[in-house]
C-alpha positions as a printed Julia matrix, in Angstrom:
400×3 Matrix{Float64}:
  -95.98  -18.14  -147.83
  -93.85  -19.48  -150.88
  -94.06  -23.31  -151.13
  -90.57  -25.17  -150.54
  -91.47  -27.25  -153.87
  -91.67  -23.67  -155.77
  -88.38  -22.48  -154.39
  -86.29  -25.25  -155.07
  -87.74  -25.79  -158.64
  -86.47  -21.99  -159.34
  -83.64  -22.97  -157.12
  -82.92  -26.3   -159.69
  -83.12  -23.62  -162.32
  -79.96  -22.21  -161.72
  -77.73  -25.34  -160.32
  -78.01  -24.66  -157.12
  -80.33  -25.97  -154.84
  -79.28  -29.07  -152.17
  -81.71  -31.35  -153.96
  -79.0   -31.34  -157.28
  -76.94  -33.97  -155.55
  -79.69  -36.34  -155.38
  -79.55  -37.97  -158.86
  -82.32  -39.39  -160.58
  -84.47  -39.94  -157.21
  -88.55  -39.76  -157.61
  -88.99  -39.1   -154.45
  -87.75  -36.08  -154.61
  -90.75  -33.81  -154.88
  -92.37  -36.17  -152.04
  -89.53  -35.24  -149.84
  -89.82  -31.2   -151.01
  -93.37  -31.13  -149.71
  -92.28  -32.45  -146.49
  -89.84  -29.85  -146.35
  -92.66  -27.15  -146.76
  -94.67  -29.15  -144.14
  -91.88  -28.97  -142.04
  -91.5   -25.34  -142.08
  -95.61  -24.58  -141.45
  -95.44  -26.39  -138.78
  -93.15  -24.45  -137.14
  -95.67  -21.71  -137.23
  -98.39  -23.85  -135.81
 -100.02  -25.6   -138.74
 -100.29  -29.7   -138.49
  -97.12  -31.33  -139.38
  -98.58  -33.12  -142.67
  -95.76  -35.59  -143.95
  -92.91  -34.5   -141.47
  -92.24  -37.1   -139.07
  -89.28  -37.39  -136.34
  -87.99  -40.67  -137.42
  -86.76  -41.23  -141.21
  -85.07  -44.45  -142.96
  -83.41  -43.92  -146.41
  -82.92  -47.46  -147.89
  -81.38  -48.01  -151.19
  -78.97  -50.13  -152.99
  -75.23  -49.08  -152.86
  -74.49  -46.1   -155.02
  -78.09  -44.62  -154.43
  -77.13  -42.18  -152.75
  -78.6   -42.69  -149.24
  -76.27  -40.52  -147.2
  -76.5   -37.62  -149.99
  -80.24  -37.78  -149.83
  -80.49  -37.49  -146.02
  -77.74  -34.42  -146.04
  -79.96  -32.98  -148.51
  -83.18  -33.45  -146.79
  -80.85  -32.24  -143.65
  -80.36  -29.0   -145.27
  -83.47  -28.21  -146.94
  -85.4   -28.62  -143.56
  -82.72  -25.71  -142.12
  -82.83  -23.72  -144.44
  -85.47  -20.85  -145.25
  -86.35  -21.07  -148.75
  -86.25  -24.84  -148.67
  -82.48  -25.9   -149.69
  -81.32  -22.81  -151.79
  -77.78  -24.29  -151.86
  -76.31  -20.78  -151.36
  -77.4   -19.88  -147.88
  -75.17  -20.46  -144.38
  -77.2   -23.25  -143.36
  -77.26  -25.25  -146.97
  -73.78  -24.33  -147.17
  -72.34  -25.36  -143.19
  -74.9   -28.6   -143.77
  -72.78  -29.65  -146.76
  -69.41  -28.43  -145.18
  -70.21  -30.87  -142.07
  -69.63  -27.63  -139.72
  -73.34  -26.95  -138.89
  -73.93  -26.93  -135.11
  -76.9   -28.41  -135.31
  -76.6   -31.15  -137.81
  -74.89  -34.33  -136.62
  -73.34  -37.34  -138.25
  -72.46  -40.97  -137.39
  -70.13  -42.19  -139.97
  -68.58  -45.78  -139.52
  -65.42  -46.92  -141.14
  -65.58  -50.12  -139.31
  -67.15  -53.46  -139.58
  -69.99  -52.13  -136.72
  -71.3   -49.29  -135.07
  -69.88  -49.03  -131.19
  -72.55  -48.41  -128.51
  -70.41  -45.49  -127.3
  -70.52  -43.79  -130.7
  -74.67  -43.59  -130.0
  -74.04  -42.54  -126.7
  -72.54  -39.64  -127.54
  -74.73  -38.89  -129.9
  -78.3   -39.14  -128.16
  -77.57  -36.37  -125.42
  -76.83  -33.59  -128.52
  -80.27  -35.33  -129.58
  -82.02  -34.44  -126.86
  -80.69  -30.47  -126.9
  -82.8   -27.81  -128.72
  -81.38  -26.67  -131.81
  -78.74  -24.12  -130.97
  -79.09  -21.94  -134.46
  -81.19  -23.97  -137.21
  -84.91  -24.7   -136.89
  -84.18  -28.83  -135.99
  -82.19  -30.72  -134.11
  -80.76  -33.38  -136.83
  -78.86  -36.31  -136.18
  -78.11  -38.46  -139.65
  -76.61  -42.47  -138.88
  -75.0   -43.69  -142.0
  -74.38  -47.5   -142.47
  -77.37  -47.86  -139.51
  -77.41  -51.31  -141.14
  -73.93  -51.48  -138.82
  -75.56  -50.83  -135.56
  -74.53  -53.97  -133.33
  -77.27  -55.0   -130.83
  -75.95  -52.96  -127.55
  -76.15  -49.91  -130.39
  -79.44  -50.01  -131.47
  -81.07  -51.32  -128.05
  -79.24  -47.13  -126.7
  -80.05  -45.47  -129.98
  -84.33  -47.32  -129.52
  -85.51  -44.63  -126.8
  -84.26  -41.3   -128.64
  -85.55  -42.7   -132.0
  -88.8   -43.79  -129.71
  -89.58  -40.41  -127.78
  -87.42  -37.57  -129.31
  -87.98  -33.33  -128.19
  -90.12  -32.2   -130.68
  -87.72  -30.46  -132.72
  -85.56  -33.55  -132.95
  -85.3   -35.09  -136.37
  -83.38  -38.6   -136.91
  -82.11  -39.61  -140.22
  -80.68  -43.64  -140.6
  -79.42  -44.76  -143.82
  -79.44  -48.72  -145.17
  -79.1   -50.9   -147.49
  -82.66  -51.83  -146.87
  -85.46  -51.54  -144.41
  -84.78  -55.22  -142.9
  -81.33  -54.29  -142.36
  -82.78  -52.17  -139.49
  -83.77  -54.05  -135.9
  -88.14  -54.37  -136.33
  -88.25  -52.08  -132.58
  -86.38  -49.0   -134.44
  -87.85  -49.61  -138.01
  -91.31  -49.25  -136.97
  -90.82  -45.69  -135.79
  -89.33  -44.9   -138.52
  -91.18  -43.44  -142.22
  -89.07  -44.98  -144.95
  -87.49  -42.97  -147.98
  -86.79  -45.7   -150.61
  -83.97  -44.54  -153.63
  -83.54  -46.44  -156.19
  -80.56  -47.21  -158.61
  -80.14  -44.1   -160.29
  -80.65  -44.44  -164.21
  -76.78  -43.88  -166.4
  -78.01  -41.36  -168.18
  -79.05  -39.18  -164.98
  -75.44  -40.18  -163.7
  -74.03  -39.02  -167.02
  -76.0   -35.56  -167.11
  -75.11  -34.65  -164.18
  -70.73  -35.93  -163.76
  -71.05  -33.1   -166.75
  -73.05  -30.84  -165.57
  -71.31  -30.5   -161.93
  -68.69  -32.44  -161.79
  -67.59  -30.91  -165.2
  -65.86  -33.89  -166.82
  -66.54  -34.03  -170.84
  -69.35  -36.05  -172.1
  -68.23  -38.91  -173.53
  -66.33  -39.74  -170.41
  -69.25  -38.96  -168.03
  -71.31  -41.47  -170.37
  -68.48  -44.0   -170.03
  -68.41  -43.82  -166.39
  -72.26  -43.84  -165.45
  -72.74  -47.18  -167.62
  -69.71  -48.79  -165.91
  -70.58  -47.9   -162.71
  -74.22  -49.15  -163.17
  -75.14  -46.19  -161.56
  -73.1   -46.48  -158.36
  -72.37  -42.14  -157.79
  -69.3   -42.91  -156.16
  -68.0   -45.44  -158.14
  -68.71  -43.17  -161.62
  -67.17  -40.08  -160.27
  -63.95  -42.29  -159.53
  -63.85  -44.02  -162.67
  -64.46  -40.14  -164.52
  -61.59  -38.67  -162.45
  -59.11  -41.21  -161.47
  -56.63  -42.88  -164.2
  -55.93  -45.54  -161.33
  -59.58  -45.91  -160.98
  -59.66  -46.77  -164.69
  -56.81  -48.83  -164.91
  -57.59  -50.91  -161.86
  -60.77  -52.06  -163.42
  -59.35  -52.89  -166.77
  -57.18  -55.18  -164.94
  -59.94  -57.02  -163.34
  -62.1   -57.63  -166.73
  -59.27  -59.29  -168.02
  -60.09  -62.08  -165.48
  -62.73  -64.16  -167.11
  -60.1   -64.37  -170.62
  -57.6   -65.73  -168.32
  -58.53  -68.71  -166.56
  -57.15  -71.7   -169.46
  -55.23  -73.78  -166.33
  -55.4   -74.15  -162.89
  -52.45  -71.96  -162.37
  -54.19  -69.15  -163.48
  -56.93  -69.63  -161.41
  -54.52  -69.37  -158.49
  -53.21  -66.29  -159.91
  -56.29  -65.0   -160.7
  -57.62  -64.81  -157.01
  -54.32  -64.0   -155.85
  -54.11  -60.57  -157.72
  -57.82  -59.65  -156.71
  -56.45  -60.21  -152.97
  -53.33  -58.87  -153.63
  -54.98  -55.5   -155.63
  -57.28  -54.81  -152.31
  -54.76  -54.91  -149.96
  -52.96  -52.1   -152.08
  -56.3   -50.32  -152.19
  -55.85  -50.4   -148.24
  -52.88  -49.66  -147.71
  -53.41  -46.49  -150.11
  -56.68  -45.22  -148.15
  -55.75  -46.57  -144.55
  -52.14  -45.85  -143.54
  -51.76  -42.1   -143.95
  -55.12  -41.88  -142.4
  -53.84  -44.5   -139.35
  -50.54  -43.06  -138.76
  -52.39  -39.48  -138.67
  -55.36  -40.88  -136.14
  -52.47  -42.17  -133.96
  -50.24  -38.65  -133.64
  -53.71  -36.98  -132.86
  -54.62  -39.51  -130.45
  -51.65  -38.63  -128.27
  -51.83  -34.9   -128.52
  -55.01  -35.04  -127.26
  -54.15  -37.46  -124.52
  -51.56  -34.44  -123.48
  -48.51  -37.13  -124.66
  -46.28  -33.93  -126.27
  -47.38  -30.99  -124.23
  -46.2   -32.8   -120.94
  -43.53  -35.11  -122.07
  -44.47  -37.92  -120.53
  -46.33  -40.82  -121.67
  -49.98  -40.09  -120.34
  -50.86  -43.25  -118.16
  -53.95  -44.8   -120.4
  -52.19  -43.92  -123.22
  -51.31  -47.62  -124.24
  -54.88  -48.78  -123.91
  -56.39  -45.61  -126.14
  -53.73  -46.56  -129.04
  -54.14  -50.27  -128.31
  -58.14  -49.61  -129.16
  -57.5   -47.45  -131.89
  -55.15  -49.63  -133.8
  -58.08  -52.52  -133.16
  -60.87  -49.97  -134.75
  -57.97  -49.1   -137.52
  -57.85  -52.85  -138.55
  -61.31  -53.41  -138.51
  -61.51  -50.68  -141.07
  -58.58  -52.39  -143.12
  -60.51  -55.27  -143.64
  -63.56  -53.63  -144.5
  -61.66  -51.34  -147.49
  -60.13  -54.77  -148.26
  -63.71  -56.05  -148.39
  -65.08  -53.79  -150.18
  -62.79  -52.94  -152.82
  -62.79  -56.81  -153.94
  -66.57  -56.71  -153.89
  -66.33  -53.68  -156.44
  -64.2   -56.16  -158.67
  -66.36  -58.76  -158.76
  -69.6   -56.56  -159.46
  -67.24  -55.38  -162.56
  -66.63  -59.7   -163.17
  -70.31  -60.45  -162.75
  -71.34  -57.43  -165.37
  -69.08  -58.78  -168.0
  -70.93  -62.13  -167.93
  -74.29  -60.12  -167.73
  -73.68  -58.88  -170.85
  -72.23  -62.43  -172.2
  -75.48  -63.69  -171.2
  -77.58  -61.23  -173.17
  -75.45  -61.7   -176.17
  -76.07  -65.79  -175.52
  -79.52  -64.71  -175.06
  -79.89  -62.45  -178.29
  -81.69  -60.21  -176.12
  -81.01  -56.11  -177.46
  -79.94  -54.03  -174.7
  -77.17  -51.71  -173.99
  -74.26  -53.54  -172.7
  -72.64  -52.12  -169.73
  -68.98  -53.13  -171.35
  -69.91  -52.26  -174.81
  -65.76  -50.8   -175.11
  -65.69  -54.52  -174.9
  -67.9   -55.7   -177.54
  -65.09  -58.06  -179.92
  -63.65  -59.6   -176.43
  -67.77  -60.29  -175.28
  -68.83  -61.77  -178.2
  -66.09  -64.19  -178.57
  -66.62  -65.74  -175.2
  -70.19  -65.73  -176.01
  -69.59  -67.78  -178.64
  -67.27  -70.07  -177.12
  -69.6   -70.85  -174.04
  -73.41  -72.02  -173.22
  -75.95  -69.7   -171.62
  -76.15  -72.48  -168.68
  -72.43  -72.41  -168.03
  -72.78  -68.08  -168.01
  -75.59  -68.53  -165.1
  -73.23  -71.12  -163.42
  -70.43  -68.86  -163.61
  -72.92  -66.03  -162.12
  -73.76  -67.84  -159.19
  -70.69  -68.6   -158.49
  -69.68  -64.73  -158.44
  -72.94  -64.43  -155.91
  -71.58  -66.92  -153.7
  -68.04  -65.77  -153.57
  -70.01  -62.36  -152.61
  -72.3   -63.68  -149.88
  -68.73  -66.16  -148.39
  -66.95  -62.88  -148.12
  -69.84  -60.93  -146.19
  -69.91  -64.01  -144.29
  -66.14  -62.74  -143.35
  -64.9   -66.17  -144.88
  -61.11  -66.11  -146.21
  -60.61  -64.22  -149.16
  -58.48  -65.94  -150.86
  -59.64  -69.45  -150.81
  -63.05  -67.95  -151.34
  -61.64  -66.26  -154.7
  -59.68  -69.31  -155.6
  -62.62  -71.51  -155.62
  -64.59  -69.4   -157.37
  -61.99  -68.67  -160.21
  -61.99  -72.48  -160.06
  -65.63  -72.77  -160.95
  -65.02  -69.35  -163.59
  -62.69  -71.79  -165.29
  -65.23  -75.16  -165.3
  -68.17  -73.3   -166.45
């Protein structure tokens, strides 16, 4: 039998392997070996490193769900993830009958969503080798949802594989975590992200290098910066904030502008999607075919609108957090200059402005500013009021 590792290496040479999307992760060869072990186990060999439950962890932008989907495709593929067969293509497109994914755009995963997946996980594969269920953002499982998931993860059928994704193992309930094999991903190196954008996305080298460095290894963010002029303009506006905090009025205006920009991001992301979802729900309930309003339509629409409001809140929060990460990176650059550390600057294109900021303040003040940004991020994750939180942060940045 040709090993999965060898087959994947061959595919990597012609740029079609599903593993090509897993950028800058040393764990890939171990996962390829697991795919080989899983394939052999179907022929009666020992299972080796293959197990029924996996937990993919890593910081935002490390590609947790991308790695899980690549692993799922490789498990279904006769060649360990060739990237071109029907199995790989269908997993990549989200249409494989034996690979289900639970993705939430709200603040939490509900028990009803888990209950929909558990019966599918109990089925034998209809076409592929394995019945695979991927749970993205598994750290958003509520207590009831986690309890509903536990039994299926604890005692799955022979051909069922669960793949959970979360920032850290500690974000998952211990009862579930203890039954999973952890795959720890890292923030991809900027050069690996730049190479990926150039070779896979067709981005010119200079733009790819800038986007990878500015995104600090976050692949999705790097792609957006490389391809979306609005994303680049938004970042440029955010990075003006530390240079426009001369008085109280400017501090308040800066906080308001961050909140307004986040609301605009949510409108762009959610408005059309919300309207489409309401229309689809009404059609599903038969409102158009009968010409009459179904009895349960108002309650169903109200529940959908509640979920949409939660999603909008999440998008706004994520938008603000991205902006704060960019400002934090700027102050990190300033601190490196103040301490005389010879390292690559994340915002090297702003070198003159960074030098000026470094000369006009002390390293201790820069550290306090960085701490203030970190505290603001933590407060927002705990659902603090965005405007008040950002106003307080802006005042601390001014005072230093």
